[in-house]
C-alpha positions, 0 to 999 in steps of 0.5 A: 543444457545445464546453463539453460536450466539455471537461467530458467530457474533464475528467471522463475525466481525473479518473476515470483519475487516481482509478482509479490510486490503490489503494483502502484500503477494497478488501477485497483491499488489503494495506497496502502503503505508497506510500513517498511521505512521509519518515515512511514511509521513516523508519519503514521497515517496515509489516505486510502486512494478509493475510500475517502473516509478511509485511511491507512495506519502504519504503527509497526515497522515491517508490518503492512498498514491497517485500514481504518475509517472516519465516522460517517459524517467525516472524511480523511483529509491528508493535509491535516492527517485527521478526520474532518467534517465533509464541509471542511474536506477537499480533494488533494492529489494522491501521492504514493507512499514510500513503500508498498506491502509485499504480498504473502506467497499464499496470496499469489494465485497459481499459474 
């Protein structure tokens, strides 16, 4: 019986830890990087997957990226890593960032 309880506790810990990671296959995923690698901080800017004026800024290692918006008449162009006029903007395939933000334990709904 003790073995069953230990196995149950281990599975519960694994389930909780997996629930805290943003799933990139989730259709509501926005492309927010976790800023957990030096590469992400060096690159700095990542496009928002849903809002074409939006982009994520990684400025501090270990802290999730912050959302910023281009001016109304501009969109974020990943190739230029900058806001450009809509006449110069073009679609590019979405590419997942190297890491994903880890949700705060308080963000996980009770089950």
